[in-house]
Backbone as numpy.savetxt, mean C-alpha at the origin, in Angstrom:
# Nx Ny Nz CAx CAy CAz Cx Cy Cz
11.75 12.44 -31.60 10.76 11.66 -30.96 9.86 10.79 -31.86
9.47 11.40 -32.92 8.61 10.60 -33.99 9.63 10.11 -35.09
10.79 10.46 -35.05 11.75 10.12 -36.20 11.65 11.11 -37.28
11.27 12.41 -37.04 11.07 13.32 -38.16 12.33 14.19 -38.13
12.99 14.26 -39.26 14.19 15.17 -39.26 13.83 16.53 -39.75
14.83 17.40 -39.69 14.70 18.82 -39.89 14.22 19.07 -41.35
14.81 18.36 -42.22 14.44 18.44 -43.80 12.91 18.14 -44.04
12.39 17.10 -43.31 11.00 16.69 -43.30 10.13 17.89 -42.80
10.52 18.56 -41.48 9.85 19.62 -41.00 9.80 20.70 -41.90
10.90 21.01 -42.62 10.82 22.11 -43.60 10.07 21.90 -44.68
9.96 20.57 -45.23 9.00 20.34 -46.27 7.49 20.49 -45.94
7.25 20.04 -44.65 5.82 20.31 -44.13 5.47 21.75 -44.00
6.49 22.67 -43.47 6.31 24.04 -43.53 6.08 24.65 -44.88
6.88 24.18 -45.77 6.64 24.81 -47.13 5.38 24.45 -47.68
4.97 23.21 -47.51 3.52 22.70 -47.99 2.44 23.53 -47.46
2.59 23.64 -46.00 1.59 24.55 -45.21 1.61 25.97 -45.90
2.75 26.62 -46.20 2.80 27.87 -46.73 2.06 27.91 -48.14
2.20 27.09 -48.97 1.67 26.91 -50.22 0.09 26.80 -49.99
-0.40 25.96 -49.09 -1.77 25.54 -48.93 -2.50 26.71 -48.30
-1.97 27.22 -47.15 -2.71 28.22 -46.37 -2.42 29.66 -46.79
-1.40 29.78 -47.40 -1.05 31.20 -47.90 -0.19 31.89 -46.70
0.39 32.98 -47.04 1.11 33.85 -46.02 0.18 34.51 -45.07
-1.05 34.86 -45.38 -1.81 35.50 -44.44 -2.40 34.57 -43.36
-2.71 33.34 -43.59 -3.33 32.56 -42.56 -2.29 31.60 -41.99
-1.16 31.53 -42.46 -0.07 30.61 -41.96 0.38 31.05 -40.45
0.53 32.34 -40.15 0.92 32.64 -38.82 -0.10 32.30 -37.63
-1.35 32.45 -37.99 -2.55 31.98 -37.16 -2.68 30.51 -36.95
-2.38 29.91 -38.07 -2.52 28.34 -38.05 -1.24 27.74 -37.16
-0.10 28.39 -37.38 1.05 27.99 -36.52 0.93 28.21 -35.04
0.34 29.46 -34.70 -0.05 29.80 -33.41 -0.99 28.70 -32.79
-2.06 28.51 -33.57 -3.07 27.53 -33.03 -2.45 26.15 -32.90
-1.69 25.70 -33.80 -1.01 24.33 -33.78 -0.03 24.34 -32.41
0.72 25.49 -32.29 1.59 25.54 -30.97 0.73 25.42 -29.83
-0.39 26.24 -29.70 -1.27 26.06 -28.50 -1.72 24.69 -28.21
-2.21 24.01 -29.29 -2.63 22.55 -29.08 -1.56 21.63 -28.86
-0.46 21.84 -29.26 0.81 20.97 -28.95 1.08 21.21 -27.42
1.10 22.54 -27.05 1.31 22.80 -25.58 0.45 22.22 -24.68
-0.87 22.22 -25.03 -1.94 21.56 -24.28 -1.73 20.13 -24.21
-1.39 19.49 -25.38 -1.20 18.04 -25.30 -0.10 17.67 -24.40
1.00 18.43 -24.50 2.23 18.17 -23.62 1.86 18.28 -22.10
1.17 19.36 -21.77 0.75 19.54 -20.46 -0.07 18.43 -19.96
-1.04 18.04 -20.68 -1.97 17.04 -20.23 -1.29 15.62 -20.16
-0.42 15.27 -21.13 0.38 14.06 -21.05 1.27 14.05 -19.71
1.91 15.25 -19.55 2.68 15.33 -18.27 1.88 15.17 -17.09
0.64 15.77 -17.02 -0.16 15.61 -15.84 -0.48 14.23 -15.67
-0.94 13.59 -16.77 -1.28 12.18 -16.63 -0.10 11.29 -16.17
0.98 11.56 -16.67 2.19 10.86 -16.28 2.47 10.94 -14.87
2.54 12.29 -14.39 2.81 12.56 -12.99 1.80 11.89 -12.05
0.49 11.90 -12.46 -0.54 11.18 -11.66 -0.28 9.69 -11.55
0.10 9.03 -12.67 0.31 7.61 -12.59 1.49 7.29 -11.84
2.58 8.05 -11.92 3.80 7.94 -11.08 3.32 8.00 -9.62
2.58 9.06 -9.31 2.24 9.23 -7.94 1.41 8.02 -7.46
0.45 7.61 -8.28 -0.26 6.39 -7.82 0.53 5.13 -7.67
1.47 5.08 -8.67 2.43 3.78 -8.51 3.19 3.91 -7.19
3.64 5.10 -6.87 4.43 5.23 -5.59 3.58 5.06 -4.45
2.31 5.55 -4.56 1.33 5.27 -3.37 1.09 3.76 -3.34
0.90 3.01 -4.40 0.69 1.63 -4.37 1.81 0.95 -3.76
3.12 1.35 -4.04 4.42 0.70 -3.56 4.26 0.99 -2.10
4.01 2.19 -1.64 4.07 2.34 -0.13 3.02 1.51 0.59
1.74 1.49 -0.08 0.77 0.63 0.51 1.12 -0.82 0.57
1.74 -1.30 -0.49 2.16 -2.80 -0.46 3.21 -2.95 0.52
4.25 -2.10 0.62 5.33 -2.23 1.68 4.67 -2.23 2.99
3.70 -1.43 3.38 3.12 -1.38 4.55 2.34 -2.67 4.91
1.64 -3.12 3.84 0.88 -4.35 3.99 1.85 -5.41 4.23
2.93 -5.54 3.54 3.90 -6.59 3.80 4.55 -6.54 5.18
4.92 -5.32 5.66 5.34 -5.23 6.96 4.34 -5.64 8.06
3.09 -5.38 7.73 1.99 -5.78 8.63 1.91 -7.36 8.72
2.00 -7.91 7.53 1.95 -9.42 7.53 3.07 -10.05 8.19
4.28 -9.34 7.98 5.51 -9.98 8.64 5.48 -9.90 10.10
4.91 -8.69 10.59 4.93 -8.55 12.07 3.81 -9.62 12.65
2.71 -9.83 11.92 1.76 -10.74 12.39 2.38 -12.18 12.36
3.13 -12.43 11.40 3.74 -13.85 11.31 4.72 -14.00 12.41
5.55 -13.11 12.63 6.43 -13.06 13.80 5.73 -13.20 15.20
4.59 -12.51 15.34 3.72 -12.77 16.55 3.18 -13.97 16.65
2.66 -14.62 15.50 2.25 -16.03 15.54 3.24 -17.03 15.89
4.49 -16.89 15.34 5.57 -17.69 15.54 5.90 -17.57 17.18
5.96 -16.36 17.62 6.30 -16.21 19.09 5.28 -16.85 19.95
3.93 -16.74 19.55 2.93 -17.39 20.37 2.98 -18.91 20.19
2.99 -19.39 19.04 3.12 -20.90 18.93 4.28 -21.54 19.25
5.34 -20.95 19.32 6.74 -21.45 19.48 7.45 -20.74 20.88
6.96 -20.80 21.95 7.58 -19.99 23.06 8.92 -20.36 23.48
9.28 -21.68 23.12 10.68 -22.12 23.42 11.65 -21.32 22.82
11.53 -20.90 21.69 12.44 -19.98 20.93 12.74 -18.62 21.61
11.76 -18.16 22.30 11.90 -16.97 22.92 12.67 -17.05 24.23
12.67 -18.20 25.04 13.21 -18.27 26.28 14.69 -18.36 26.06
15.39 -17.88 27.14 16.96 -17.96 26.92 17.46 -19.30 26.87
18.54 -19.56 26.10 19.13 -20.82 26.03 20.04 -21.10 27.25
19.82 -22.14 28.14 20.66 -22.22 29.27 22.29 -22.51 28.86
22.47 -23.02 27.75 23.80 -23.38 27.32 24.63 -22.13 27.20
23.93 -21.03 26.82 24.71 -19.82 26.51 24.67 -18.93 27.68
24.09 -19.27 28.91 24.08 -18.36 30.03 25.38 -18.62 30.74
26.04 -17.47 31.25 27.29 -17.62 31.81 27.14 -18.49 33.19
28.20 -19.29 33.43 28.19 -20.13 34.57 27.30 -21.34 34.56
26.71 -21.56 33.53 25.83 -22.78 33.45 26.65 -23.72 32.55
26.35 -25.13 32.86 26.98 -26.19 32.26 25.98 -26.65 31.16
26.46 -27.08 30.02 25.65 -27.56 29.04 25.04 -28.87 29.47
23.72 -29.11 29.41 23.04 -30.25 29.72 23.27 -31.39 28.72
23.24 -31.07 27.51 23.47 -32.16 26.40 23.94 -31.46 25.16
24.58 -32.15 24.39 25.06 -31.72 23.20 23.92 -31.68 22.16
24.18 -31.17 20.91 23.11 -31.09 19.87 22.63 -32.51 19.44
23.60 -33.43 19.40 23.31 -34.80 18.99 22.45 -35.60 20.01
22.69 -35.20 21.15 21.94 -35.85 22.34 20.64 -35.21 22.70
20.46 -34.07 22.29 19.26 -33.36 22.58 17.99 -34.11 22.01
16.96 -33.91 22.88 15.63 -34.58 22.50 14.97 -33.63 21.54
14.14 -34.36 20.60 13.51 -33.32 19.76 12.44 -32.49 20.55
12.09 -31.25 20.03 11.20 -30.39 20.70 9.81 -30.93 20.53
8.91 -30.86 21.52 7.58 -31.42 21.34 6.80 -30.45 20.42
5.95 -30.97 19.66 5.17 -30.24 18.71 4.23 -29.24 19.61
4.01 -28.04 19.20 3.24 -27.13 19.81 1.69 -27.49 19.72
1.04 -27.24 20.77 -0.35 -27.58 20.82 -1.15 -26.56 20.04
-2.21 -27.00 19.29 -3.01 -26.07 18.54 -3.60 -25.09 19.39
-3.54 -23.71 18.97 -4.24 -22.76 19.66 -5.73 -22.74 19.25
-6.61 -22.71 20.32 -8.01 -22.64 19.95 -8.59 -21.25 20.54
-9.46 -20.69 19.85 -10.02 -19.44 20.36 -10.90 -19.83 21.57
-10.97 -19.03 22.61 -11.83 -19.27 23.75 -13.29 -19.01 23.44
-14.15 -19.67 23.88 -15.57 -19.57 23.64 -16.14 -18.54 24.60
-16.95 -17.66 24.01 -17.48 -16.49 24.99 -18.53 -17.14 25.87
-18.47 -16.75 27.18 -19.49 -17.23 28.17 -20.79 -16.56 27.85
-22.05 -17.15 28.06 -23.27 -16.56 27.82 -23.44 -15.44 28.72
-23.99 -14.23 28.32 -24.19 -13.22 29.27 -25.39 -13.46 30.18
-25.35 -13.04 31.33 -26.44 -13.26 32.30 -27.66 -12.45 31.90
-28.91 -12.93 32.01 -30.13 -12.21 31.65 -30.32 -11.21 32.78
-30.58 -9.91 32.40 -30.84 -8.91 33.35 -32.28 -8.47 33.21
-32.93 -8.49 34.21 -34.44 -8.08 34.05 -34.60 -6.49 34.46
-35.22 -5.85 33.65 -35.37 -4.46 33.94 -36.49 -4.23 34.89
-36.37 -3.27 35.81 -37.25 -2.93 36.73 -38.36 -2.03 36.12
-39.60 -2.27 36.33 -40.65 -1.37 35.77 -40.28 -0.01 36.17
-40.52 0.93 35.20 -40.21 2.39 35.53 -41.34 2.90 36.46
-40.88 3.76 37.40 -41.88 4.37 38.26 -42.25 5.67 37.79
-41.53 6.39 37.01 -41.91 7.51 36.31 -41.76 7.43 34.88
-42.68 8.19 34.13 -42.55 7.99 32.66 -41.21 8.69 32.21
-40.51 7.90 31.34 -39.31 8.45 30.77 -39.65 9.31 29.58
-38.60 10.25 29.51 -38.67 11.22 28.39 -37.58 10.79 27.32
-37.76 11.04 26.12 -36.80 10.80 25.20 -35.57 11.73 25.38
-34.40 11.31 25.10 -33.22 12.19 25.13 -33.25 13.36 24.44
-32.74 14.49 24.94 -32.59 15.68 24.25 -31.62 15.87 23.25
-31.73 16.49 22.17 -30.73 16.74 21.20 -29.80 17.91 21.58
-28.56 17.57 21.53 -27.50 18.65 21.92 -27.54 19.92 21.10
């Protein structure tokens, strides 16, 4: 992983034995092993979380793209209703009216404008005959 060969590991172990001594070396090796295990677990947890987030982002992006695509198809269907109507040349028993070279160009679709809301009629409240009580809490 780091490019350390067995001979280099053996040399590090020998130096550790000389520096720490035979009494403290097993405890130091155990402590080093625990720390290495903790590091591996935390790196794996971070890696799994990042992969899960990336997968969630991909799913979110795919759903967003599908939503945009459906909105685009809906807009095309609304703005160009001629393409939705059946073609009379392909219906059985119908004679073609004109060939593709003789066909007139399709008229440009009219721009779609949002309807303006009508103003709401003013409603006058009748004066209360009895005093009203505040609503009760459930």
